[in-house]
N, C-alpha and C positions, 0 to 999 in steps of 0.2 A: 798856703800851704805851700810848699814847692811842688814842682811836677815830678812824679815817681816814675822811673822808668822801669817796667817789668819784662822778665826773661821770658822766652818763647816754652810752651808746654814742651816736654820731650815725650808723651803719649803715655808715660807711667802716671799712676796718681800722685798728685802734688804731695799728699799727706803721708807717702813713702820714700819720696826721693827731695825732701827738703835740703837746703844747705844745713850747716851744725850753727850757722848765725840763726837761721829762723827758728830753729828749736831752743837756742838761748832766750831769746827774745819773748819765744810764747811760754817758757818754763816761767820766766819771770812776771809774765800776764797772769799765769796762774796763781803765782803767790800773791800778788799785788790785788786781785778781785777777793782772793781770799780772806784779805783784811777787812773786807765789807761788814762779814757778819761774824767775824773770828770771836771777839767780845761779848756777844750776844751771852755765852753759857756763862761765862765769867761774872756778869755783872753783879750776880748777888754774892756769890763768894767775895768780890771786891769790898763791897759794901757792909758784908759781915765783918771781914777781917780786918778793914779800915777804919771802921765806925763811923760809915758815912749814910747818907738817908738815897732814898733811889733817887731823888732830884739831883744830888751831888755827884752821884754816880753815872747819872744819864749824862751830864755835861762832857761825858769821854766823847759822846756823840757830837755835843753842839759845838765844843773846840776844834774836831776834824771837818764838821760841814762849813763852817764858818771861815777856815783858812783855805779848804778846799775850792769854796766857790769865789773868794777874793784871787786866789792862785790863778784861778781858770782865764782870768782877763788877762794875765802876763806870760801865761804857758806859752802862746803863738809868740810873743815879742821875744821870749828867751829864745826858743827855738829857732826861730827864724834870724837869730844872729850869733849862734854858736853852734847850730847841726843837729843832727837827732842823737847821735852818739853821746857828746858830751851831755845833753840834755838829759838821755836816758839815765848816764852813769851818776849825772848830779842826784836825779830823784831818787834812783837806788840807794845810794851813799846816806841820804837825809833821811832815809825809811831805816836804815840798819842802825843807824847813831839813834835817832830817837824809839826805835822800838826798845833796843836795848836799855835806855835810859828808862823807858816806863816799866820793863820788867825788873828795874831796880829801885823802882820808887817808894817809899815809904806812906805817901799819904796821896790820897784821892787827889788835891790838887795838882801834885806833882805828874800825875798821869794824865791829867787834863791837860797840862801845858806841853808837855810831850806828844799827847796826841794830836796836837795843833800842828806840830812840825811834822809829824806822821802823816798829815794832811796835805802841806805843802810838797811834799817828795811824792806822793802818791798823784798830785796834780801833772806833776811835771813828766811822770812816767807814763801815764796814760795816755796824756794828749800825745805821746811822741811813738809810741810803742806801735800802733798799728800801721802808719805811713813807713815808720822802718820795719816791719815783717813785709809790708805790700813792697818796697823797694828789694829785699833780700831773697823773697821767695820766689821759687820756679812754679810755671802752670797759670800765671796769669793772676790780675787784680781780685777777681771772682773767687778763685782757689785761696788766696792768702787770706782775704777775708773772712771765709768760712771757718779755717783754721785758727784764727784771732777770736771770731766768735765762740769755737768750740772751748777755747781758754779762758773766755768769758762765762760761760757756762760752768763749765768743771771749779773754776775758780770760787763761784757765787754759791755752788750747791754744796761743795766741800767744806768753806770757811767755818761754818757752824759746826760740822762734824770734826774738826781737827780741833778747833778751839774746844770742844766739849772733852776728847781724847786728853789734851796737854793740860787743860783746865782740871781733869781727875786728880794730877798731880800736883799742881798746884796752879795757882790763878797767875802765876809768873810766867807759866811755861809757854800760852800762847804769844805772847811780846818775843822771849825770846826765841822761840821755833822760826817765826817769822825773820827775827834779826839772822838766824844761821842761814836759812835759806835765802833771802835776798843776798847776802854775804856772797853763798856760792854763784848766784846770778848774776852778781857784780863779774865776780871773776871770769865767769863765761863770757860776758859780752865786751870784755877787755880784749882777751885772748882772740874770740871767735867773732866778733862782728867789724868790719872793716870802715875805716873813717870814708864817710862820703862826703860831698860837695855843700859848701855852705850855700841855702836858697838863696835865690836872685831877689824874690821879693820881701821886704821886711814888713811886718804886722804893725799896726798903729794901735796903741793903747787905748785912743779915744773912739776907735770903730763900734766897739759893743755896746757905749753908751749913746754913740749916734743911732744905731740900729734898732733900740726899743722905743724911736718915736714912732716907728711903724706899730698902727694899732694892733696887727694881727701877731707880730712877736711878742706885742706887750700883752696882750691876751693870754694867749699860749702860758707863756713866764709866768704870770700871776696864778694861772690854772694849775700849775706845778707847784708854786708855793702855798697854795692853799692845802694841795691833797699830800704835799709832804709832811703838815700834822697830822695826819692820819697815818701816813705810812711810818712815822718815827714813832709815833705809840704803839704799832704794833712790834716795831723791832727794838726801841730800847726801853719800854715799859712793858709789855707781855712778860718775858721771863721774872718779874717780881711776884703778881699774882698766880702765876704758875707755881711758884715753890719748890721746883723741883731739881735733881741733880744735876751737875753740867753734861753728864752723857745723856739724859733725856733732853735736855732744852737744846744740847747738840744737832741730836737725830730729829727732835720736832722742826728746826728752823732749816738742818739738810732738807726735810720734804717740802717746805716753804722753797727753798733756793732750787731743787729741782723742777718744780712745777712753772715759777718763775721764767727758769731759763728755756722749758720746752714751750711752753706759752709763748715767750717772746721771740722765739725762734720759727716754731712750727705753727702757732694758733695764730697769732696775728694776722700774718699776711693773708691767708684765706678770708678771714673775717674781715679785713678790710678791702678787699677785691669785690666779695659780695655786698657788705651793706655799707660802705662807706668811711673814711677816717672819722670824721666827726660823731657820728651815730653810735659808732664803735668806743669812741673814749668814751663819750655821755654815759654809756650802759656801763663799762668797765668800772669808772668812777662810781657809778651808783649803786652797782653791784658790792664793791669795795665798800660804800658808805653802810650799805645796808647788814654788811658782815659784820662791822664794828659795832653797829647797834645793837647786834644780836648779841655780840660777847660782852657789849655792855650791860642788856637784859640779864646775862648768865654770868656774870662776871666772878660768883665764887664756884663755878661748876667749871673743873680743870678740862673735862672731856670736850665739851662746848668751846673751851679757849685754844686748845689744840689743833681741834678741825677747825677752828674759825683761822687761825695762825696760816695752817698749812694751805688752805683754799685761797685764803688771800693772794697765794702765787701767781695762782690765774689771771687772776683780775690786775694784779699789778705789771704782771709780764705783756699783757696785752695792751693795758695803757702805756707804758713805757716805751713799745716800739711805737706806736702810733703818734703819742705825741712830742718824740724828738722826730719822728718822720715828717711831722707836720712844722716843727719848728723850720727844718729846712728850708720849706717855701712858703713861708707865712709872710717873708719879708723879702724886698729886692736886693739883698744883700748877698755877701760872700758866706757860705754855708759855714765855715770854721767861723766867722764872725757871729753870725745868729746863734753858735752852740754855745760861744762864750758868752753873749749875753743872757742865754735861757738860763746857763748852769748857773752864774754869777745871781740873777735872781732866786731862782729855786733853792739854792744852797746856802748863799748868804740869806737871805730873808726868811729861809724856814730854820735858820741855825737854833731859832728858839726853842721849836718843837720840842725835841727830847728833854731839856729842861723842864719846859712846861707840862708834859706828860707827867715826867718825875713828881714835882711837885704838887698837882692836883690827886695823884694816887695817894700822897702823905695825908690827904684827908678824905677820900673817897675811894674804894678799890674800883668803881664803875664809872667814875669822873670822867679819865682818861680817855676812856672808848667814846664816852658820849662826845666830848671835845672833839676827837678827832674823826668820829661821823659826820659830826655838824661840819668842820671845814671842808672834809672833803665833798659833803654836799653842796657848800658854797662854790667851790671849783667846777661843779657841774654848773651851776646859775651862772657863773661868769662865763662859762662855754656857750654857753645857750644866748647870753645878753650881746657876745660879741662874734657870734657865728659868720655875721654881715662880712666881718671883716678875714673871714676864713673860708669864705664859701668856696674859693680859688684853688682850694688845695687839691679835691679829686680829680680836676682837670688836666693835673701832672702826673707826668710819670714817676712813682715812688723811688726809682732807681735803687733796689736795696742794695747793690755792690759797690755805690759809691763809696769813696775813704771818708768823705767827710762825714756822708750822713752814718756808716758803721761808726766811726769814731763819736758822733753825737748820742748813739743809741747807748755806747759803754757809758758814758757819763750819766744817763739816762738811768741804767739799770745800777 
């Protein structure tokens, strides 16, 4: 990642005196992060109206994850050769095109394919947005990252809510809504964001694979891959046994997103300082596994499923922050390289998780939750077995305001 030069503060709060370019990128970031949970409320309507099974509908997540994971290997290569603005605009343009095509689709297969393209656009945008905000913002790096993390939290929390509102009109509504908002963001960035210099350092495509030779990074990456099976059981499968309207699903996952964002930003740092990174990662994953097991035991009780879904946001928020901070110092490589390697293993390797949850759910309503709980428990076991390679992580300062770490936490969330 190139060196970013920030401007000196003027004494006024950065949140109220930022250049228009910063607000343009922040607005686009909110919309990009909304895409994470936007489709949750419309999963069941898509299946009903397009005559598709839960496993077929869940492929919307699988294709998105697979392409995002692979694309994270090349985003550094692209941005280091073409610059931040061109990479941002390319990502936005790709999202606009594929979100529109998804809204126009007539079959689930078409939506799955277009969601894959959407994943490519999102990877290009997310990998570049933070550095762009830091470079254009006033008030220093720390304030710029706080603004960016605020955009992340707003997007994650409101995505399911917006998806529920637009999905109440038509399942096509969320796709067209994202397309329109991203088109507006595209125009704003073209007009307001100046063209910056190309980075001096070019990223190697082989670097992430070489980084996985380090046992600490590989341990954390496999841990994340396994817990992804629990995560996407919750995200991609739960709307089916809930069997509720788009508005209700939107509000439920909005609650989940709010707790996830609050736990990630407010709860995780304090717990890390008091108890240490590895113990809190293990506890958060263990509690999430127990949460899924309770949901499996009472899979036909909607109240239990609702409470379990919302409560999972706390455990996931803490774990996402701590595990991605651990990635940054788990191996003696550049932080951006470690982030790319981790993202590739977690997302590309875990891409089968949404489909598997949907497929198992066609045979037993509780089975996906049991498998998700088992995989998450296995993630704790991997963490315990590999703890020797990670014993050093609490000897380093977590550096919560470093650009690369905030970017990795974005990918984790």
